[in-house]
C-alpha positions as CSV (number, residue, x, y, z in Angstrom):
1,X,153.0,-16.7,-78.9
2,X,150.9,-16.3,-75.8
3,X,151.9,-14.0,-73.0
4,X,152.3,-17.0,-70.6
5,X,154.4,-18.9,-73.1
6,X,156.6,-15.8,-73.6
7,X,157.0,-15.5,-69.8
8,X,157.9,-19.2,-69.6
9,X,160.5,-18.7,-72.4
10,X,162.0,-15.8,-70.4
11,X,162.3,-18.0,-67.3
12,X,163.9,-20.7,-69.4
13,X,166.4,-18.3,-70.9
14,X,167.3,-16.8,-67.5
15,X,167.8,-20.2,-65.9
16,X,171.3,-21.2,-64.9
17,X,172.5,-23.5,-67.7
18,X,175.1,-25.0,-65.3
19,X,172.4,-26.3,-62.9
20,X,170.6,-29.2,-64.6
21,X,168.3,-29.8,-61.7
22,X,166.9,-26.3,-61.8
23,X,166.6,-26.7,-65.6
24,X,164.7,-30.0,-65.3
25,X,162.3,-28.5,-62.8
26,X,161.8,-25.5,-65.1
27,X,161.1,-27.9,-68.1
28,X,158.5,-29.7,-66.0
29,X,156.8,-26.5,-65.0
30,X,156.9,-25.2,-68.6
31,X,155.2,-28.5,-69.7
32,X,152.4,-28.0,-67.1
33,X,152.0,-24.4,-68.2
34,X,151.8,-25.4,-71.9
35,X,149.0,-27.8,-71.0
36,X,147.1,-25.3,-69.0
37,X,147.4,-22.6,-71.8
38,X,146.4,-25.1,-74.4
39,X,149.6,-25.2,-76.4
40,X,150.4,-28.8,-75.4
41,X,148.2,-31.9,-75.5
42,X,147.4,-33.0,-71.9
43,X,147.6,-36.8,-72.7
44,X,150.9,-36.5,-74.5
45,X,152.2,-34.3,-71.6
46,X,151.0,-36.9,-69.1
47,X,153.0,-39.6,-71.0
48,X,156.1,-37.3,-70.8
49,X,155.6,-36.8,-67.1
50,X,155.1,-40.5,-66.5
51,X,158.4,-41.1,-68.3
52,X,160.1,-38.5,-66.2
53,X,158.6,-39.9,-63.0
54,X,159.9,-43.4,-63.9
55,X,163.4,-42.1,-64.7
56,X,163.4,-40.3,-61.4
57,X,162.3,-43.4,-59.5
58,X,164.9,-45.6,-61.2
59,X,167.7,-43.0,-60.5
60,X,166.6,-42.6,-56.9
61,X,166.8,-46.4,-56.3
62,X,170.4,-46.3,-57.6
63,X,171.4,-43.3,-55.5
64,X,169.5,-44.2,-52.3
65,X,171.8,-47.1,-51.2
66,X,174.9,-45.0,-51.8
67,X,173.4,-42.1,-49.8
68,X,172.5,-44.5,-47.0
69,X,176.1,-45.7,-47.0
70,X,177.3,-42.1,-46.8
71,X,174.9,-41.4,-43.9
72,X,176.5,-44.2,-41.9
73,X,179.6,-42.0,-41.6
74,X,177.7,-39.8,-39.2
75,X,177.3,-41.1,-35.7
76,X,174.0,-39.2,-35.0
77,X,170.7,-40.0,-36.6
78,X,170.1,-36.3,-37.3
79,X,172.9,-34.5,-39.1
80,X,173.7,-32.0,-41.7
81,X,175.6,-32.8,-44.9
82,X,176.7,-30.1,-47.3
83,X,173.8,-27.9,-46.2
84,X,171.2,-30.7,-46.4
85,X,169.5,-31.6,-43.1
86,X,169.1,-35.4,-42.8
87,X,167.4,-37.7,-40.4
88,X,168.3,-41.4,-40.6
89,X,165.5,-43.6,-39.1
90,X,165.6,-47.3,-38.3
91,X,163.3,-49.5,-40.3
92,X,160.0,-50.3,-38.7
93,X,159.2,-53.7,-37.3
94,X,156.9,-55.9,-39.3
95,X,155.1,-58.9,-38.0
96,X,154.1,-62.0,-40.0
97,X,151.4,-64.1,-38.3
98,X,151.0,-66.6,-41.1
99,X,152.6,-69.4,-39.0
100,X,150.1,-69.0,-36.2
101,X,147.1,-71.3,-36.8
102,X,144.6,-69.2,-34.7
103,X,145.5,-66.2,-36.9
104,X,145.0,-68.2,-40.1
105,X,141.6,-69.5,-38.9
106,X,140.4,-66.0,-37.9
107,X,141.7,-64.5,-41.2
108,X,139.8,-67.2,-43.2
109,X,136.6,-66.4,-41.2
110,X,137.0,-62.7,-42.0
111,X,137.5,-63.4,-45.7
112,X,134.5,-65.7,-45.8
113,X,132.3,-63.0,-44.2
114,X,133.6,-60.3,-46.5
115,X,132.8,-62.5,-49.5
116,X,129.3,-63.0,-48.1
117,X,128.7,-59.3,-47.7
118,X,130.1,-58.6,-51.1
119,X,127.7,-61.1,-52.6
120,X,124.8,-59.5,-50.7
121,X,125.7,-56.1,-52.3
122,X,126.0,-57.6,-55.7
123,X,122.6,-59.4,-55.3
124,X,121.0,-56.1,-54.1
125,X,122.4,-54.3,-57.3
126,X,120.5,-56.9,-59.4
127,X,117.3,-56.4,-57.4
128,X,117.6,-59.5,-55.2
129,X,118.2,-59.9,-51.5
130,X,120.6,-62.4,-49.9
131,X,119.7,-64.3,-46.7
132,X,122.1,-66.1,-44.3
133,X,121.6,-69.8,-44.7
134,X,122.2,-70.5,-41.0
135,X,120.1,-67.7,-39.4
136,X,117.6,-66.9,-42.2
137,X,118.3,-63.2,-41.6
138,X,118.9,-60.8,-44.4
139,X,122.7,-60.3,-44.9
140,X,123.7,-56.7,-44.2
141,X,125.3,-54.8,-47.0
142,X,128.7,-53.2,-46.8
143,X,129.3,-49.5,-47.5
144,X,130.8,-49.3,-51.0
145,X,133.0,-46.4,-52.0
146,X,135.0,-45.9,-55.2
147,X,138.4,-44.4,-55.7
148,X,138.8,-41.8,-58.4
149,X,139.2,-42.9,-62.0
150,X,142.7,-43.2,-63.3
151,X,144.5,-43.1,-66.7
152,X,147.1,-45.8,-67.3
153,X,149.9,-44.6,-69.6
154,X,151.2,-47.4,-71.9
155,X,154.3,-46.6,-73.9
Protein backbone atom coordinates (compact mmCIF):
# COMPACT_ATOMS: atom_id res chain seq x y z
CA UNK A 1 0.00 0.00 0.00
CA UNK A 2 1.39 3.38 -1.00
CA UNK A 3 2.08 5.98 1.66
CA UNK A 4 -0.60 8.29 0.20
CA UNK A 5 -3.15 5.50 0.14
CA UNK A 6 -2.28 4.67 3.75
CA UNK A 7 -2.75 8.33 4.71
CA UNK A 8 -6.06 8.41 2.85
CA UNK A 9 -7.16 5.30 4.73
CA UNK A 10 -6.30 6.97 8.05
CA UNK A 11 -8.38 10.01 7.09
CA UNK A 12 -11.26 7.74 6.19
CA UNK A 13 -11.08 5.82 9.47
CA UNK A 14 -10.90 9.04 11.48
CA UNK A 15 -13.90 10.58 9.70
CA UNK A 16 -17.10 10.98 11.67
CA UNK A 17 -19.30 8.05 10.69
CA UNK A 18 -22.35 10.05 11.79
CA UNK A 19 -21.72 12.78 9.23
CA UNK A 20 -22.53 11.39 5.77
CA UNK A 21 -21.74 14.68 4.03
CA UNK A 22 -18.17 14.73 5.32
CA UNK A 23 -17.89 11.04 4.42
CA UNK A 24 -19.08 11.70 0.87
CA UNK A 25 -16.56 14.52 0.47
CA UNK A 26 -13.81 12.26 1.84
CA UNK A 27 -14.74 9.48 -0.59
CA UNK A 28 -14.55 11.91 -3.51
CA UNK A 29 -11.16 13.16 -2.34
CA UNK A 30 -9.95 9.58 -1.88
CA UNK A 31 -11.06 8.76 -5.42
CA UNK A 32 -9.12 11.74 -6.83
CA UNK A 33 -6.05 10.75 -4.78
CA UNK A 34 -6.29 7.16 -6.02
CA UNK A 35 -6.26 8.41 -9.61
CA UNK A 36 -3.27 10.68 -9.05
CA UNK A 37 -1.27 7.94 -7.34
CA UNK A 38 -2.13 5.46 -10.08
CA UNK A 39 -4.19 2.99 -8.06
CA UNK A 40 -7.48 3.87 -9.79
CA UNK A 41 -8.18 4.16 -13.51
CA UNK A 42 -8.87 7.80 -14.48
CA UNK A 43 -11.65 7.04 -16.96
CA UNK A 44 -13.48 4.76 -14.55
CA UNK A 45 -13.10 7.39 -11.83
CA UNK A 46 -14.43 10.06 -14.18
CA UNK A 47 -17.52 7.93 -14.79
CA UNK A 48 -17.99 7.58 -11.02
CA UNK A 49 -17.63 11.32 -10.53
CA UNK A 50 -20.10 11.98 -13.34
CA UNK A 51 -22.61 9.70 -11.62
CA UNK A 52 -22.04 11.49 -8.32
CA UNK A 53 -22.43 14.86 -10.03
CA UNK A 54 -25.74 13.82 -11.62
CA UNK A 55 -27.05 12.47 -8.30
CA UNK A 56 -26.09 15.75 -6.61
CA UNK A 57 -27.78 17.80 -9.33
CA UNK A 58 -30.97 15.73 -9.11
CA UNK A 59 -31.03 15.96 -5.32
CA UNK A 60 -30.37 19.71 -5.42
CA UNK A 61 -33.35 20.24 -7.72
CA UNK A 62 -35.58 18.41 -5.25
CA UNK A 63 -34.29 20.31 -2.23
CA UNK A 64 -34.02 23.76 -3.87
CA UNK A 65 -37.73 24.50 -4.07
CA UNK A 66 -38.28 23.45 -0.46
CA UNK A 67 -35.36 25.62 0.64
CA UNK A 68 -36.81 28.54 -1.32
CA UNK A 69 -40.13 28.06 0.49
CA UNK A 70 -38.30 27.99 3.83
CA UNK A 71 -36.47 31.21 2.95
CA UNK A 72 -39.80 32.98 2.40
CA UNK A 73 -40.34 32.80 6.18
CA UNK A 74 -37.63 35.44 6.57
CA UNK A 75 -38.69 39.02 5.77
CA UNK A 76 -35.19 40.21 4.85
CA UNK A 77 -33.40 39.13 1.69
CA UNK A 78 -30.21 38.51 3.67
CA UNK A 79 -30.54 36.34 6.75
CA UNK A 80 -28.97 33.54 8.75
CA UNK A 81 -30.59 30.13 9.17
CA UNK A 82 -29.03 27.56 11.52
CA UNK A 83 -25.58 29.07 11.06
CA UNK A 84 -25.86 29.34 7.27
CA UNK A 85 -25.74 32.85 5.78
CA UNK A 86 -28.28 33.20 2.99
CA UNK A 87 -29.10 35.88 0.45
CA UNK A 88 -32.34 35.56 -1.52
CA UNK A 89 -32.22 37.43 -4.83
CA UNK A 90 -35.03 38.29 -7.15
CA UNK A 91 -34.96 36.66 -10.58
CA UNK A 92 -33.42 38.72 -13.36
CA UNK A 93 -35.53 40.31 -16.04
CA UNK A 94 -35.40 38.59 -19.41
CA UNK A 95 -36.53 40.19 -22.63
CA UNK A 96 -37.90 38.43 -25.70
CA UNK A 97 -37.72 40.50 -28.87
CA UNK A 98 -39.03 37.84 -31.27
CA UNK A 99 -42.35 39.62 -31.70
CA UNK A 100 -40.65 42.79 -32.97
CA UNK A 101 -40.27 42.74 -36.76
CA UNK A 102 -37.30 45.12 -36.84
CA UNK A 103 -35.42 42.87 -34.40
CA UNK A 104 -36.26 39.78 -36.49
CA UNK A 105 -35.02 41.47 -39.66
CA UNK A 106 -31.75 42.59 -38.05
CA UNK A 107 -31.19 39.15 -36.52
CA UNK A 108 -31.70 37.52 -39.93
CA UNK A 109 -29.15 39.93 -41.47
CA UNK A 110 -26.60 39.08 -38.76
CA UNK A 111 -27.12 35.33 -39.28
CA UNK A 112 -26.69 35.71 -43.05
CA UNK A 113 -23.44 37.68 -42.57
CA UNK A 114 -22.14 35.14 -40.06
CA UNK A 115 -22.87 32.36 -42.55
CA UNK A 116 -21.00 34.27 -45.26
CA UNK A 117 -17.93 34.78 -43.05
CA UNK A 118 -18.00 31.14 -41.96
CA UNK A 119 -18.09 30.08 -45.62
CA UNK A 120 -15.14 32.38 -46.32
CA UNK A 121 -13.11 30.69 -43.60
CA UNK A 122 -14.07 27.20 -44.79
CA UNK A 123 -13.09 28.15 -48.37
CA UNK A 124 -9.78 29.56 -47.16
CA UNK A 125 -9.06 26.27 -45.34
CA UNK A 126 -9.49 24.49 -48.69
CA UNK A 127 -7.14 26.92 -50.42
CA UNK A 128 -9.79 29.09 -52.08
CA UNK A 129 -10.89 32.65 -51.48
CA UNK A 130 -14.46 33.89 -51.28
CA UNK A 131 -15.61 37.15 -52.83
CA UNK A 132 -18.77 39.12 -52.07
CA UNK A 133 -21.14 38.86 -55.04
CA UNK A 134 -22.43 42.42 -54.57
CA UNK A 135 -19.16 44.30 -54.03
CA UNK A 136 -16.61 41.95 -55.59
CA UNK A 137 -14.40 42.38 -52.54
CA UNK A 138 -12.81 39.48 -50.76
CA UNK A 139 -14.90 38.43 -47.78
CA UNK A 140 -13.00 38.98 -44.52
CA UNK A 141 -12.48 35.96 -42.35
CA UNK A 142 -13.57 35.63 -38.76
CA UNK A 143 -11.20 34.81 -35.96
CA UNK A 144 -11.74 31.16 -35.09
CA UNK A 145 -10.98 29.76 -31.68
CA UNK A 146 -11.67 26.33 -30.24
CA UNK A 147 -12.82 25.25 -26.83
CA UNK A 148 -10.89 22.53 -25.05
CA UNK A 149 -11.52 18.89 -25.96
CA UNK A 150 -14.03 17.06 -23.81
CA UNK A 151 -14.81 13.51 -22.79
CA UNK A 152 -18.45 12.45 -22.88
CA UNK A 153 -19.28 9.76 -20.32
CA UNK A 154 -21.94 7.34 -21.52
CA UNK A 155 -23.19 4.82 -18.99
